N, CA, C and O atoms as a GROMACS GRO file, in nm:
protein
  264
    1UNK      N    1   9.960   9.376   8.912
    1UNK     CA    2   9.849   9.479   8.876
    1UNK      C    3   9.788   9.374   8.742
    1UNK      O    4   9.853   9.305   8.665
    2UNK      N    5   9.659   9.392   8.749
    2UNK     CA    6   9.567   9.331   8.645
    2UNK      C    7   9.610   9.408   8.508
    2UNK      O    8   9.614   9.529   8.526
    3UNK      N    9   9.638   9.373   8.395
    3UNK     CA   10   9.660   9.443   8.289
    3UNK      C   11   9.567   9.522   8.232
    3UNK      O   12   9.610   9.628   8.188
    4UNK      N   13   9.462   9.502   8.221
    4UNK     CA   14   9.375   9.607   8.148
    4UNK      C   15   9.302   9.672   8.259
    4UNK      O   16   9.219   9.753   8.220
    5UNK      N   17   9.313   9.657   8.388
    5UNK     CA   18   9.243   9.726   8.481
    5UNK      C   19   9.249   9.898   8.459
    5UNK      O   20   9.148   9.965   8.438
    6UNK      N   21   9.386   9.952   8.468
    6UNK     CA   22   9.389  10.064   8.479
    6UNK      C   23   9.350  10.171   8.368
    6UNK      O   24   9.328  10.291   8.389
    7UNK      N   25   9.345  10.092   8.224
    7UNK     CA   26   9.278  10.188   8.130
    7UNK      C   27   9.127  10.155   8.143
    7UNK      O   28   9.062  10.248   8.094
    8UNK      N   29   9.056  10.068   8.185
    8UNK     CA   30   8.920  10.040   8.203
    8UNK      C   31   8.846  10.135   8.296
    8UNK      O   32   8.733  10.182   8.285
    9UNK      N   33   8.964  10.155   8.413
    9UNK     CA   34   8.864  10.253   8.519
    9UNK      C   35   8.921  10.380   8.472
    9UNK      O   36   8.880  10.474   8.540
   10UNK      N   37   8.988  10.407   8.395
   10UNK     CA   38   9.021  10.564   8.349
   10UNK      C   39   8.892  10.560   8.218
   10UNK      O   40   8.839  10.669   8.196
   11UNK      N   41   8.858  10.474   8.157
   11UNK     CA   42   8.765  10.493   8.029
   11UNK      C   43   8.626  10.516   8.102
   11UNK      O   44   8.536  10.590   8.062
   12UNK      N   45   8.624  10.431   8.225
   12UNK     CA   46   8.450  10.411   8.297
   12UNK      C   47   8.490  10.553   8.354
   12UNK      O   48   8.406  10.632   8.310
   13UNK      N   49   8.568  10.610   8.422
   13UNK     CA   50   8.561  10.741   8.480
   13UNK      C   51   8.522  10.843   8.386
   13UNK      O   52   8.437  10.919   8.431
   14UNK      N   53   8.559  10.865   8.272
   14UNK     CA   54   8.558  10.923   8.167
   14UNK      C   55   8.402  10.945   8.108
   14UNK      O   56   8.326  11.043   8.102
   15UNK      N   57   8.393  10.801   8.068
   15UNK     CA   58   8.247  10.799   8.032
   15UNK      C   59   8.142  10.813   8.100
   15UNK      O   60   8.031  10.817   8.047
   16UNK      N   61   8.164  10.825   8.251
   16UNK     CA   62   8.078  10.866   8.322
   16UNK      C   63   8.073  11.016   8.372
   16UNK      O   64   7.996  11.055   8.460
   17UNK      N   65   8.158  11.089   8.311
   17UNK     CA   66   8.193  11.212   8.322
   17UNK      C   67   8.252  11.267   8.455
   17UNK      O   68   8.241  11.385   8.490
   18UNK      N   69   8.317  11.168   8.527
   18UNK     CA   70   8.371  11.174   8.681
   18UNK      C   71   8.508  11.265   8.645
   18UNK      O   72   8.563  11.276   8.535
   19UNK      N   73   8.542  11.321   8.760
   19UNK     CA   74   8.691  11.371   8.770
   19UNK      C   75   8.751  11.249   8.853
   19UNK      O   76   8.684  11.151   8.884
   20UNK      N   77   8.883  11.264   8.885
   20UNK     CA   78   8.976  11.179   8.972
   20UNK      C   79   8.915  11.209   9.111
   20UNK      O   80   8.885  11.128   9.198
   21UNK      N   81   8.900  11.371   9.112
   21UNK     CA   82   8.851  11.400   9.260
   21UNK      C   83   8.698  11.363   9.306
   21UNK      O   84   8.673  11.339   9.424
   22UNK      N   85   8.603  11.362   9.208
   22UNK     CA   86   8.471  11.307   9.219
   22UNK      C   87   8.464  11.147   9.270
   22UNK      O   88   8.390  11.118   9.364
   23UNK      N   89   8.547  11.042   9.200
   23UNK     CA   90   8.548  10.923   9.214
   23UNK      C   91   8.634  10.906   9.390
   23UNK      O   92   8.598  10.840   9.488
   24UNK      N   93   8.739  10.987   9.374
   24UNK     CA   94   8.774  10.960   9.518
   24UNK      C   95   8.710  10.985   9.635
   24UNK      O   96   8.732  10.921   9.737
   25UNK      N   97   8.595  11.117   9.620
   25UNK     CA   98   8.502  11.158   9.731
   25UNK      C   99   8.411  11.051   9.758
   25UNK      O  100   8.380  11.018   9.873
   26UNK      N  101   8.354  10.979   9.621
   26UNK     CA  102   8.229  10.871   9.630
   26UNK      C  103   8.330  10.766   9.698
   26UNK      O  104   8.276  10.713   9.796
   27UNK      N  105   8.449  10.725   9.676
   27UNK     CA  106   8.484  10.599   9.754
   27UNK      C  107   8.571  10.630   9.869
   27UNK      O  108   8.634  10.538   9.921
   28UNK      N  109   8.582  10.761   9.916
   28UNK     CA  110   8.650  10.758  10.055
   28UNK      C  111   8.778  10.753  10.048
   28UNK      O  112   8.843  10.696  10.136
   29UNK      N  113   8.833  10.810   9.948
   29UNK     CA  114   8.980  10.808   9.935
   29UNK      C  115   9.032  10.894   9.881
   29UNK      O  116   8.956  10.976   9.827
   30UNK      N  117   9.193  10.920   9.868
   30UNK     CA  118   9.214  11.046   9.796
   30UNK      C  119   9.249  11.055   9.657
   30UNK      O  120   9.306  10.956   9.611
   31UNK      N  121   9.230  11.137   9.592
   31UNK     CA  122   9.263  11.168   9.437
   31UNK      C  123   9.359  11.100   9.397
   31UNK      O  124   9.348  11.029   9.297
   32UNK      N  125   9.475  11.110   9.468
   32UNK     CA  126   9.614  11.048   9.426
   32UNK      C  127   9.610  10.906   9.437
   32UNK      O  128   9.694  10.852   9.366
   33UNK      N  129   9.546  10.836   9.497
   33UNK     CA  130   9.508  10.666   9.500
   33UNK      C  131   9.433  10.647   9.377
   33UNK      O  132   9.462  10.556   9.300
   34UNK      N  133   9.322  10.743   9.349
   34UNK     CA  134   9.248  10.712   9.220
   34UNK      C  135   9.365  10.712   9.120
   34UNK      O  136   9.384  10.607   9.059
   35UNK      N  137   9.436  10.803   9.100
   35UNK     CA  138   9.522  10.811   9.003
   35UNK      C  139   9.626  10.710   8.980
   35UNK      O  140   9.674  10.668   8.875
   36UNK      N  141   9.650  10.679   9.097
   36UNK     CA  142   9.755  10.540   9.087
   36UNK      C  143   9.699  10.414   9.043
   36UNK      O  144   9.769  10.331   8.983
   37UNK      N  145   9.533  10.388   9.079
   37UNK     CA  146   9.494  10.317   9.015
   37UNK      C  147   9.473  10.289   8.827
   37UNK      O  148   9.459  10.186   8.761
   38UNK      N  149   9.480  10.415   8.795
   38UNK     CA  150   9.458  10.417   8.646
   38UNK      C  151   9.571  10.472   8.599
   38UNK      O  152   9.571  10.520   8.486
   39UNK      N  153   9.677  10.473   8.674
   39UNK     CA  154   9.829  10.456   8.597
   39UNK      C  155   9.896  10.305   8.610
   39UNK      O  156   9.988  10.268   8.537
   40UNK      N  157   9.847  10.235   8.697
   40UNK     CA  158   9.918  10.079   8.707
   40UNK      C  159  10.005  10.072   8.856
   40UNK      O  160  10.042   9.968   8.911
   41UNK      N  161  10.026  10.202   8.902
   41UNK     CA  162  10.079  10.192   9.020
   41UNK      C  163  10.050  10.134   9.138
   41UNK      O  164  10.131  10.094   9.222
   42UNK      N  165   9.916  10.132   9.142
   42UNK     CA  166   9.848  10.097   9.266
   42UNK      C  167   9.774   9.958   9.217
   42UNK      O  168   9.770   9.917   9.101
   43UNK      N  169   9.726   9.906   9.313
   43UNK     CA  170   9.595   9.781   9.295
   43UNK      C  171   9.494   9.806   9.389
   43UNK      O  172   9.517   9.814   9.509
   44UNK      N  173   9.383   9.819   9.339
   44UNK     CA  174   9.264   9.842   9.454
   44UNK      C  175   9.270   9.705   9.515
   44UNK      O  176   9.326   9.608   9.464
   45UNK      N  177   9.198   9.709   9.644
   45UNK     CA  178   9.167   9.606   9.730
   45UNK      C  179   9.048   9.582   9.669
   45UNK      O  180   8.987   9.646   9.583
   46UNK      N  181   9.016   9.448   9.742
   46UNK     CA  182   8.886   9.362   9.682
   46UNK      C  183   8.747   9.482   9.735
   46UNK      O  184   8.635   9.472   9.687
   47UNK      N  185   8.774   9.561   9.812
   47UNK     CA  186   8.652   9.630   9.896
   47UNK      C  187   8.631   9.743   9.792
   47UNK      O  188   8.519   9.771   9.750
   48UNK      N  189   8.755   9.813   9.748
   48UNK     CA  190   8.771   9.928   9.643
   48UNK      C  191   8.726   9.872   9.522
   48UNK      O  192   8.656   9.942   9.449
   49UNK      N  193   8.760   9.740   9.483
   49UNK     CA  194   8.722   9.720   9.309
   49UNK      C  195   8.565   9.700   9.327
   49UNK      O  196   8.492   9.748   9.240
   50UNK      N  197   8.512   9.635   9.428
   50UNK     CA  198   8.348   9.619   9.461
   50UNK      C  199   8.296   9.752   9.458
   50UNK      O  200   8.190   9.773   9.398
   51UNK      N  201   8.352   9.835   9.509
   51UNK     CA  202   8.249   9.957   9.523
   51UNK      C  203   8.248  10.037   9.381
   51UNK      O  204   8.156  10.107   9.341
   52UNK      N  205   8.411  10.003   9.294
   52UNK     CA  206   8.402  10.054   9.157
   52UNK      C  207   8.330  10.008   9.085
   52UNK      O  208   8.290  10.081   8.994
   53UNK      N  209   8.285   9.881   9.090
   53UNK     CA  210   8.198   9.797   9.024
   53UNK      C  211   8.040   9.867   9.069
   53UNK      O  212   7.956   9.886   8.981
   54UNK      N  213   8.020   9.892   9.170
   54UNK     CA  214   7.915   9.987   9.213
   54UNK      C  215   7.872  10.106   9.118
   54UNK      O  216   7.772  10.127   9.050
   55UNK      N  217   7.997  10.179   9.143
   55UNK     CA  218   7.975  10.314   9.069
   55UNK      C  219   7.966  10.317   8.948
   55UNK      O  220   7.903  10.406   8.891
   56UNK      N  221   8.029  10.219   8.886
   56UNK     CA  222   8.006  10.229   8.728
   56UNK      C  223   7.942  10.152   8.677
   56UNK      O  224   7.936  10.134   8.555
   57UNK      N  225   7.872  10.083   8.776
   57UNK     CA  226   7.725   9.953   8.702
   57UNK      C  227   7.812   9.880   8.621
   57UNK      O  228   7.795   9.893   8.500
   58UNK      N  229   7.893   9.815   8.655
   58UNK     CA  230   7.944   9.710   8.572
   58UNK      C  231   8.000   9.586   8.684
   58UNK      O  232   8.033   9.607   8.801
   59UNK      N  233   8.001   9.467   8.619
   59UNK     CA  234   8.064   9.349   8.702
   59UNK      C  235   8.232   9.368   8.745
   59UNK      O  236   8.300   9.445   8.678
   60UNK      N  237   8.280   9.305   8.839
   60UNK     CA  238   8.392   9.282   8.871
   60UNK      C  239   8.477   9.222   8.770
   60UNK      O  240   8.582   9.275   8.732
   61UNK      N  241   8.434   9.113   8.725
   61UNK     CA  242   8.472   9.046   8.628
   61UNK      C  243   8.505   9.117   8.505
   61UNK      O  244   8.604   9.088   8.439
   62UNK      N  245   8.426   9.207   8.473
   62UNK     CA  246   8.446   9.349   8.340
   62UNK      C  247   8.570   9.405   8.393
   62UNK      O  248   8.669   9.417   8.322
   63UNK      N  249   8.566   9.438   8.514
   63UNK     CA  250   8.693   9.530   8.560
   63UNK      C  251   8.810   9.460   8.547
   63UNK      O  252   8.907   9.525   8.508
   64UNK      N  253   8.829   9.319   8.577
   64UNK     CA  254   8.937   9.230   8.571
   64UNK      C  255   8.960   9.151   8.438
   64UNK      O  256   9.026   9.048   8.436
   65UNK      N  257   8.901   9.206   8.328
   65UNK     CA  258   8.906   9.166   8.234
   65UNK      C  259   8.876   9.019   8.183
   65UNK      O  260   8.931   8.958   8.092
   66UNK      N  261   8.783   8.983   8.258
   66UNK     CA  262   8.743   8.844   8.251
   66UNK      C  263   8.600   8.790   8.153
   66UNK      O  264   8.569   8.671   8.149
   0.00000   0.00000   0.00000
């Protein structure tokens, strides 16, 4: 797991006023998977990481802490 990724995903979701359910629907995954990303229990695939960067209008480098 990338150290800062869970906190950044949660922060970006809240800044965009999305619920975990809304993010899950936009990405085509379940809300429990979104929760897992935000707690660090799961690591998003490259495809999902890219989709998250589009959703939150940020770079993948930002999400990965680079």
